[in-house]
C-alpha positions as CSV (number, residue, x, y, z in Angstrom):
1,M,8.0,187.0,-63.0
2,N,8.9,183.2,-63.5
3,L,11.6,182.1,-61.3
4,D,11.7,178.5,-63.2
5,S,13.0,180.4,-66.4
6,A,16.5,179.6,-67.6
7,Q,17.1,183.3,-67.9
8,P,19.4,184.8,-65.7
9,I,17.9,187.4,-63.5
10,N,19.7,190.5,-63.0
11,P,18.6,192.4,-59.6
12,D,19.4,195.6,-60.9
13,R,16.8,195.4,-63.5
14,L,13.9,194.0,-61.3
15,P,11.5,196.7,-60.0
16,P,12.0,197.5,-56.2
17,K,8.3,196.5,-55.7
18,V,9.1,192.8,-56.9
19,L,12.2,192.7,-54.7
20,K,10.3,193.9,-51.7
21,R,7.4,191.2,-52.7
22,I,10.1,188.5,-52.7
23,L,11.7,189.6,-49.4
24,R,8.3,189.7,-47.5
25,D,7.0,186.4,-49.0
26,P,8.6,183.3,-47.4
27,T,7.4,181.0,-50.2
28,L,8.9,183.3,-53.0
29,M,12.0,183.5,-51.1
30,E,12.2,179.8,-50.7
31,K,11.6,179.4,-54.6
32,L,14.5,181.8,-55.1
33,S,16.6,180.1,-52.8
34,D,16.1,176.7,-54.5
35,R,16.7,178.1,-57.8
36,V,20.0,179.6,-56.8
37,Y,21.1,176.5,-55.1
38,E,19.9,174.5,-58.3
39,L,21.9,177.0,-60.5
40,L,25.0,176.6,-58.3
41,R,24.7,172.8,-58.2
42,D,24.6,172.6,-62.0
43,D,27.4,174.8,-62.3
44,L,29.6,172.8,-60.1
45,Q,28.8,169.7,-61.9
46,R,29.8,171.4,-65.2
47,Q,33.2,172.3,-63.8
48,R,33.7,168.8,-62.5
49,E,32.8,167.3,-66.0
50,R,35.1,169.9,-67.7
51,N,37.8,169.3,-65.2
52,Y,37.6,165.3,-65.2
53,G,40.9,164.0,-66.2
54,Y,42.6,167.3,-66.4
55,G,46.2,166.4,-65.4
56,R,45.9,162.8,-65.7
57,R,48.7,161.0,-67.5
58,F,46.6,157.6,-68.0
């Protein structure tokens, strides 16, 4: 499993063995947390860009 991929990860489709491994391994948990943070940050940036100027008259 590659946490760096751009593909969304659906936890329901991950085998329980993989989920347990992530929960037990601090390095994997950190990578997962970093990836979630990165995706949220990028999403907020896109929202700001989309909404820039919304409601402005001039």
